[in-house]
LUMDOKOL-263031 format. One record per residue (C-alpha): x, y, z; residue in one letter; residue number from 0. Coordinates in Angstrom, 3 decimals, decimal comma. Example, Ala and Ser with C-alpha at 12.3 -4.5 7.8 and 13.67 -1.06 7.14 Angstrom:
+----------+----------+----------+----+-----+
|       c1 |       c2 |       c3 | aa |   i |
+----------+----------+----------+----+-----+
|   12,300 |   -4,500 |    7,800 |  A |   0 |
|   13,670 |   -1,060 |    7,140 |  S |   1 |
+----------+----------+----------+----+-----+
end
This chain:
+----------+----------+----------+----+-----+
|       c1 |       c2 |       c3 | aa |   i |
+----------+----------+----------+----+-----+
|  114,037 |   93,793 |   94,339 |  M |   0 |
|  112,195 |   97,088 |   94,861 |  T |   1 |
|  109,381 |   97,695 |   97,337 |  N |   2 |
|  107,564 |  100,747 |   98,584 |  S |   3 |
|  108,425 |  101,751 |  102,130 |  L |   4 |
|  104,874 |  101,076 |  103,324 |  K |   5 |
|  105,258 |   97,442 |  102,171 |  E |   6 |
|  108,357 |   96,808 |  104,247 |  I |   7 |
|  107,758 |   99,018 |  107,289 |  A |   8 |
|  105,198 |  100,626 |  109,538 |  T |   9 |
|  105,331 |  104,431 |  109,518 |  I |  10 |
|  104,174 |  106,375 |  112,575 |  K |  11 |
|  104,555 |  109,908 |  113,872 |  F |  12 |
|  106,624 |  110,855 |  116,910 |  G |  13 |
|  105,032 |  112,172 |  120,088 |  L |  14 |
|  104,325 |  115,803 |  120,922 |  H |  15 |
|  104,945 |  116,345 |  124,636 |  A |  16 |
|  106,091 |  118,926 |  127,150 |  E |  17 |
|  109,609 |  118,122 |  128,308 |  T |  18 |
|  111,357 |  118,433 |  131,625 |  Q |  19 |
|  114,929 |  118,341 |  132,854 |  E |  20 |
|  114,519 |  114,956 |  134,531 |  Y |  21 |
|  112,253 |  112,023 |  133,863 |  G |  22 |
|  111,964 |  108,345 |  133,108 |  E |  23 |
|  111,973 |  108,501 |  129,299 |  V |  24 |
|  114,376 |  110,341 |  126,977 |  M |  25 |
|  112,619 |  112,663 |  124,530 |  Y |  26 |
|  114,673 |  112,723 |  121,319 |  L |  27 |
|  114,628 |  116,011 |  119,407 |  Q |  28 |
|  116,329 |  117,165 |  116,194 |  A |  29 |
|  118,830 |  119,251 |  118,171 |  G |  30 |
|  120,327 |  116,089 |  119,645 |  H |  31 |
|  121,611 |  115,062 |  116,191 |  F |  32 |
|  124,152 |  116,281 |  113,643 |  S |  33 |
|  123,123 |  117,073 |  110,060 |  N |  34 |
|  124,073 |  113,547 |  108,990 |  N |  35 |
|  122,137 |  111,784 |  111,739 |  G |  36 |
|  124,753 |  111,168 |  114,411 |  K |  37 |
|  123,634 |  111,413 |  118,020 |  L |  38 |
|  125,675 |  114,334 |  119,372 |  L |  39 |
|  124,864 |  113,971 |  123,022 |  Q |  40 |
|  122,703 |  112,002 |  125,354 |  M |  41 |
|  119,368 |  113,786 |  125,384 |  P |  42 |
|  118,792 |  116,366 |  128,076 |  T |  43 |
|  115,032 |  116,444 |  127,693 |  S |  44 |
|  112,787 |  113,901 |  129,357 |  F |  45 |
|  109,167 |  113,006 |  129,950 |  I |  46 |
|  107,488 |  110,807 |  132,535 |  D |  47 |
|  106,148 |  107,402 |  131,557 |  A |  48 |
|  102,395 |  106,968 |  131,246 |  N |  49 |
|  100,062 |  104,948 |  129,026 |  A |  50 |
|  100,273 |  107,482 |  126,163 |  R |  51 |
|  104,069 |  107,584 |  126,303 |  V |  52 |
|  104,381 |  103,797 |  126,514 |  E |  53 |
|  102,590 |  103,466 |  123,151 |  E |  54 |
|  105,409 |  105,547 |  121,607 |  H |  55 |
|  108,419 |  103,899 |  123,264 |  L |  56 |
|  111,054 |  103,131 |  120,657 |  L |  57 |
|  111,950 |   99,517 |  119,957 |  Q |  58 |
|  115,351 |   98,199 |  118,934 |  D |  59 |
|  115,717 |   98,842 |  115,183 |  G |  60 |
|  113,201 |  101,695 |  114,951 |  D |  61 |
|  114,372 |  104,411 |  112,572 |  I |  62 |
|  113,830 |  108,097 |  113,199 |  L |  63 |
|  113,494 |  110,182 |  110,037 |  L |  64 |
|  113,292 |  113,943 |  110,439 |  A |  65 |
|  110,198 |  114,815 |  108,434 |  G |  66 |
|  110,042 |  118,562 |  109,051 |  K |  67 |
|  112,585 |  121,232 |  108,291 |  G |  68 |
|  115,611 |  121,195 |  106,025 |  N |  69 |
|  117,490 |  118,372 |  107,741 |  R |  70 |
|  115,918 |  115,038 |  106,781 |  N |  71 |
|  118,487 |  112,732 |  108,359 |  F |  72 |
|  117,727 |  109,209 |  109,546 |  A |  73 |
|  118,988 |  107,484 |  112,690 |  W |  74 |
|  118,514 |  103,944 |  113,995 |  C |  75 |
|  117,615 |  103,456 |  117,660 |  Y |  76 |
|  119,203 |  100,712 |  119,729 |  T |  77 |
|  117,644 |   99,621 |  122,982 |  G |  78 |
|  120,876 |   99,983 |  124,964 |  N |  79 |
|  120,292 |  103,762 |  125,105 |  L |  80 |
|  117,413 |  103,245 |  127,504 |  G |  81 |
|  113,730 |  104,107 |  127,204 |  P |  82 |
|  113,133 |  106,829 |  124,623 |  A |  83 |
|  110,468 |  108,390 |  122,432 |  V |  84 |
|  110,837 |  110,540 |  119,338 |  A |  85 |
|  109,489 |  114,069 |  119,173 |  S |  86 |
|  106,810 |  114,936 |  116,641 |  S |  87 |
|  109,390 |  116,275 |  114,168 |  I |  88 |
|  110,242 |  112,640 |  113,405 |  F |  89 |
|  108,619 |  109,816 |  111,561 |  F |  90 |
|  109,172 |  106,551 |  113,422 |  V |  91 |
|  109,757 |  103,826 |  110,851 |  I |  92 |
|  109,535 |  100,261 |  112,092 |  Q |  93 |
|  111,024 |   97,986 |  109,417 |  P |  94 |
|  109,832 |   94,429 |  108,992 |  K |  95 |
|  113,187 |   93,034 |  110,039 |  Q |  96 |
|  112,619 |   89,769 |  108,188 |  D |  97 |
|  112,488 |   91,886 |  104,988 |  W |  98 |
|  115,119 |   94,551 |  105,566 |  V |  99 |
|  117,884 |   95,357 |  108,030 |  N | 100 |
|  117,167 |   98,616 |  109,913 |  P | 101 |
|  120,795 |   99,771 |  109,577 |  E | 102 |
|  120,603 |   99,276 |  105,791 |  Y | 103 |
|  117,381 |  101,266 |  105,593 |  L | 104 |
|  118,881 |  104,044 |  107,733 |  T | 105 |
|  121,909 |  104,254 |  105,437 |  A | 106 |
|  119,607 |  104,226 |  102,396 |  Y | 107 |
|  117,630 |  107,202 |  103,775 |  F | 108 |
|  120,874 |  109,097 |  104,344 |  N | 109 |
|  122,071 |  108,599 |  100,741 |  L | 110 |
|  122,259 |  111,829 |   98,750 |  E | 111 |
|  119,636 |  110,626 |   96,246 |  K | 112 |
|  117,136 |  110,035 |   99,079 |  C | 113 |
|  118,010 |  113,331 |  100,701 |  Q | 114 |
|  117,289 |  115,135 |   97,417 |  L | 115 |
|  113,999 |  113,254 |   97,097 |  H | 116 |
|  113,000 |  114,242 |  100,651 |  F | 117 |
|  113,810 |  117,907 |   99,948 |  R | 118 |
|  111,596 |  117,810 |   96,841 |  K | 119 |
|  108,749 |  116,238 |   98,823 |  L | 120 |
|  109,000 |  118,980 |  101,437 |  G | 121 |
|  108,950 |  121,920 |   99,015 |  E | 122 |
|  106,010 |  124,259 |   98,717 |  G | 123 |
|  105,396 |  125,353 |  102,290 |  S | 124 |
|  106,987 |  127,759 |  104,754 |  N | 125 |
|  108,373 |  124,870 |  106,777 |  V | 126 |
|  109,456 |  121,952 |  104,617 |  A | 127 |
|  107,414 |  118,918 |  105,604 |  S | 128 |
|  107,184 |  115,409 |  104,168 |  I | 129 |
|  103,717 |  113,871 |  103,971 |  R | 130 |
|  103,329 |  110,389 |  105,419 |  K | 131 |
|  101,516 |  109,157 |  102,300 |  S | 132 |
|  104,352 |  110,326 |  100,034 |  E | 133 |
|  106,963 |  108,788 |  102,316 |  L | 134 |
|  105,113 |  105,474 |  102,177 |  G | 135 |
|  105,393 |  105,449 |   98,371 |  E | 136 |
|  109,202 |  105,815 |   98,450 |  L | 137 |
|  110,783 |  102,982 |   96,429 |  S | 138 |
|  113,400 |  101,048 |   98,353 |  I | 139 |
|  115,894 |   98,791 |   96,583 |  T | 140 |
|  116,594 |   95,720 |   98,676 |  I | 141 |
+----------+----------+----------+----+-----+
end
């Protein structure tokens, strides 16, 4: 079965915020990850919790997809890392978990064929950037 991403998930943008050395909420940035989406270190950038931040808190199974730049890796958040938000370089994809497993979707995004597709979507500007509408049309084989 094949569905578009927007049919099986909610797609949001990460949060743009000023960071600090200490705080209540981890602020995940691209530099915290390897090229293939592995968390390299516990984040060293934080923000304080407030109503705006709470709207962006990651939930177990949320997928971060780097939507800007040349590294379009995906990573799946697990709640045991503690409270965290994604920076604005990321799309936050919240899969309908009764339709698709978040780990499967993360692996799918990291496949070479998806990576090539993301690079094509991002072409044509100084900083490669995927549009949310184009991402939503991505066909996912389940």
